[in-house]
N, C-alpha and C positions, 0 to 999 in steps of 0.2 A: 105796565105790563108785566105780568109774571115772568120771572127768569126760569131758564131751564136747570140751572145749577145754582147751588150755594157755595160760595168760595170762601173756604175755611182754612186754606193752606197757611195764612198768616200765623195760625196758631200753632203749626207744627213745623216750624223752620228747624230744620235738622242741624245745620252747622251753626257753630258757636261764633261769637265775635271775639273771643278771647284769644290772646297770642298763642301760636303754637309751640308746645315744649320743644326744648332741645332735643335732638336726636340722641338715643342710648348709644352705648357701644354696639349692641346689636344692630341698630340701625345702620350705623356707618360701616358696618363690616362687610367688604369687598364691592363697596359701591364706587363705579367709576366717577371720577370728578365731572360736574355737569358740562364743565367745557369741553370735556371730551365726548359728550353725546351729541350727535349732530342735531341741528334743529328738526329736520324731518322726522328724526326717529323719536324725539320728545314729543312731536305732535302725533306721530303713528301710535305711540303707546298711550297718549292721552293721560299721563300721570296727574294725579289729584291734585297736586301742588302747583300744576300749570294753570295759569290764569286764562279764562275764556274772554276772547275779543271777537267782535263782529259788528257788521253794519244793519243787523236786523232792526226793525222798528219802524215805526210811521217816518216817512219822508218829510222833508221840509217844504211842503207846497200845499197851500190851502186849496188849490183847485180840485185834490184828490182825497177822499175819504177811505180809510183803512176798513174794509168790511169783513176781511178774514185772513186766516193763515192755515196752510197746510204745511206739516212737518214730517219728513220721511227720513227716519235714522236706523243706523245699524245698531244692533244689541252692543251692550258693555262687554268688557273683557270675559273671555271665556277660556277654558283649557282647551288644548288640541282635541280635534274630533276622535283621534286614536291615541290613546295614552293609558297608562296605569292609574289606577285609584291611589290617592296619596291623602291621608288623613289629615295633614296638617300644612301641606305644602301652598295653599292658597289664601293663607290668612292675610289681611292687609299689612302692608309693610311697616306703615308709621302708627304709632300709638294714637296719634289723633284720629286716624282713619278707623282703627278699631273701635274707639269710642263712638265715632260717628254712625258706624255700622249697627252697634248696640242701641242707640236712640233710634236710628231707622227700622230696626226690628221691633221695637216697643209701639212705633207708630202702626207698623203693619198688624199688629196684634191688638191694637186698640179696639174697644167697642165701636167708637165714633168712625172709624176708618172703614171697618168691615160693613156697618150699617150701610154706608153711602156706596161702598164697592159694589157694582152690579155687573158681573160678567156672565159672558155667554156659557151656557150649560157644557159646551164642548171643552171649556177650561176647568170643569169641576174637580178633576183630579191632579191640576196643576199646583205646585207650590208658588207662592206669592214672592218668596225671597229666596236667595241662594244661601248655602252654608257659609258660616263664618270663615272657615278653614279648610274644609274638605275639597279636594279636587277630583272631579270625575269627567270623563271623556264628554266635551261638547258642552258641559254645563258652565254657567255664569259664575263668575267669583264674585266675593263681597265687593271687591273694589269695582267690578264691573257695574254693580247696582248703583255704588256711590257715584260713578261717572254720570249716570243718567239723573240722579237726585242733583247734582251740580249743575248738570244740563237744564232741567227744569227750572231751577232757580234762577239761572241766567235769563232764560226765556220769560219767565214771569217779570223780571226787572224790565225787559225790553218791552214788554205789551201791556203791562197792568195798567197804566195811564192812557193807553189808545183808544180809539172809537170802538174797538171790537168789544170791549167790556162796557160800553155805555149803557146806562139804566134805561135809556130811550129805545132801546133794541131788545129783541130776542136774541138769544145765544144757542146756536146748535152745534152741539160737540159730539165728533165721532172718534173712538179711538179703536183701530184695527191691529191685530197682531198676526204674524203666522203662527202655527200651532206648534211652537216649541218652548221648553222652559224659558231659554234665555231672552227670548223676544217678548213673551208675555211678562216676565220679570222686569224687563227694561221699560215695557210700557207702564207698568205700575209704578216703578221707581220715578220716571219722568213725570207722570200725572200727579203723583203725590207731592211735588214740589211746584209744578205749573198749574194745575188744575186738580182741585180737590172738592166735591168727589169726582170719580169718573166712571164711565161705562166702556166695557171693552167688547169687540165684537168679533168673534172668531172669523179668519180668513180662509179661504178653499186651500189655498196653496202659498208657496213661499213669495210668489209675486204679488201677493197682497190684492186680490180683488174678490170682493164679496158678490159681485153681480153674476147672474146666471151667463151673461155674455162673455165671462173669463173663464169658462170650464175649458178644461183641454184634458185629453186623455193620457196623463203621463203615467198613470199606473200601467197600462199596456205596454208603454215604452220600457218601463223599469222591469218589468216581469221578462220582457224578452231579452234584455241585458242579463238577467239573473239565470234565464234558461241556457244562454249561450255559455256561461261560466261554468255551469254544471256538466254540460255534455262535451265540451272541448278541452282536452288535457292542456292545451297551450296556454289556457286562462286560469289555470288551477292555482297560480301564485299571483295572479294580478291583482292590483289594489282596486278597491271601489272607486268609481271616477270621483266621488266627492273627496276621497283622501287626496287624490292628485291635485284637486282645486284648492285644498286647505293651507294655502301659503301661509295666510296670517296665523292659523292655529298652530303652526309648527315654530313660530318664534315666541319667546317668552319675554314678557315686558318687566319681568322681575329685574331690579336695578342691577343686583349681583351677578346676572347672567350677560348683561348687554355687551361688556368689553370682548367677550368671546365670539358674540354671535353677529356684531354691527357689520363688519365689512361684506361677509358672505352674503347677508340676508338684503342688504341695501342693492347689492348688485342684483340679487335675485328679484326685488320688487320692481326696479328699473326695467329689467328684462320683461318680467310680466306684463308692465304696462305697454311696452313697445310691442310685444308679439300679439297681445290681444287686439290693440288698434288696427295691426296690419290684418290679421285674420278677419276683423269687422268690415274693413275697407274693401278686402278682397272677397265679397260676399259669395260668389260664385263658385270659390273653391272651397270654401267651409262652411259648416253650419253655425258659426258664431253669430252671423248676423240674423239668421232666423231665429235664434233663441233670444239674442238680446231684444229683438222687436217684440216677441211675445212676452218675455218678462217684464219689458218697460210698459206695456199697454196697460196692466192692471191699475197701476197707480195713476197713469196718465188719463185713463178713462174716468175714473173718480174725479179728478181736478177738472175735466172736461164738464162732468155733470154738475159739479159745483158751481162752476160759472153760470151755467143755465138756471141753476137755483137761486143765485144771487139775483138775477134779473126778475125771476117769478116772485121772490119773496124780498121786496125793498126794505123792510124792517127787520129782517133776520140776518145776523151775522153768523160767520162759521168758523170753527176750529176742526181741522183733521189731524189726526196723529196716525201714523204708519210706523209701526215697529217691525222692521225687517232684518235683513242680513247685508252682507257686502254684496251678494248676488241678487238683492233688491236693489241697492242704490247704482251699482256700476252700470246696468243696463239702462237706466234712465238717464244717466250722464252721457253714455256713449251714444245714445240714439239722439238726445239734444244737441250733441256735438260739444259739451263742454268739457275742457281740458281738466284731467285729475289724476293723481297717482292711483294706480291699480294694485291691489284692492283698496277700497275706502277703509280707513282704520276704525277702530273701535268708537263707537259713539258719533262717527261721521254723521253730518245732518245735511240735508237739502230743504229749504225753507222756500215756500213759495208765498207771496203776499198777494192778497186779492184787494185791489183798489177800485173806487168808483169815481168817475168823473162827474163832480157834484152838479155842474151845469150842462151836462150833455144833451143835446137835443134828441138823441135817440138812445132809448134803452140797450139796444142790441149792440151799439157800439160804446156803450159807458163802462165796460169793465175792463181792467187793465192788471197786469201781472208783473210782479219782479220776483226775480230767481236769485237765491243766495246760496252758495255751496261752501260748509265750513266757515260761515261769518262773511264771505266775500261776495259782493254782488257780480253775478255772472250773467246778467240779462243780456247784455250785448254779445256774448258767446252762443246764446242759443240760437240755432241756424234760421228758424223762422221769425226771429226777433229782430235780428240785427240791422234792418233797412227800415223798420217802422217804429221807432221808438218815440215816445212822448214823454219827454222829461225822464228819459231812463226806463219808462215802463212799456211792456210789450202788450198790445192788443189782446184781449181774451180770444177774441174770434180766430187768431192765428193758432193757438192751442187747439181749440175745437176743431177748426178745419183739418188739422194734421191728425189728430186722434180719430175723426170720424171718416175720413175721405183718404187720407195720404199715408198713414204709418206702415200699411202692409204692401203698398205700390212696389217696392223692391223685390218682393217675393211673387210677383204678379197674381195677387188675390187681393180681394176686398174686405175680408174679414177674418177674424181669429178661427171660426168654424171652419173656413176653407183651409186655414194653415194647417189645424189639426187632423184634418180628413186626409 
């Protein structure tokens, strides 16, 4: 059967197998010894030399066939949302990484890659790659792109030999990005190593839903905020609400800065995680619960639709890629009740694997899910899965029921349209 994609990524491996060169004097300047950097901060910064580990991949049970995978991730490292431009401050730290980025840029500029890359017209004016060294507010760094190349290579190793890529089945691939340079560039970097070619689809809003069912009048809310800011003197020096939320953007993962920033930022991250959970749990007192349910709905709606499509088309496998933000991942994890440190760090990932019970007597009951956050199987933590696991897998019907019938019940409404009205 004709495949939807030709997989050429093997010819474009970006990372070399040669040993890394010894750090130069410049590289060693002001670096805090690694034993002084807490493990949670090494993970938070997702340094390029940090090894990727995880439980993703086909489970060891012949009763289940892997039919697909959905990957929701946060973009790579970026500059703060509010900062002065710096012509050279964002250059990759290690010489090896600078060389890797040059090779990556060559791939992005190659005729083969541009021939196969088919993007939504809404991305026509977006740059496919960040600058090698220039820092600009909210823009991804070169190391941020390399984080996702490394992530894509890791995922390819996990799934290349799985049933997803079986020549006996068709493969339906969708790549969705919010309309920001950093998420668009992250999607391209990831797919350049995991899938090549790729096709990107522009998303309506940052919660990544391309369906009409996901539209919500956020423009009106934003206009109201800006009107208040202009007409009331008390708001004249107030920060943009997104600046207040930009906790991760205010820390710098440059090794030379960490020794000064670690104590207060670790305390801030712990406090952020605790307070946000309290505000969600006490839904009647805060708007956080409403916001998170709305923001999580977009991706979860697509996952529910995929379950239905896997039943409808038994010979078509699926890969879904969602390139978003910390405010894409966090609401999903909160709504599913999966423990995590808030905000999710750069290149954080939620992977959902779709399995088919081979000898299931009922097509309706035959699709199962496995949830993995940053490489750890968290299926048992998903609140609607915990009591009905089949060899660690969650019945797909549980997620469908939650998305279509239950997600907005805490708000006493039945649909997103009612929430937004």
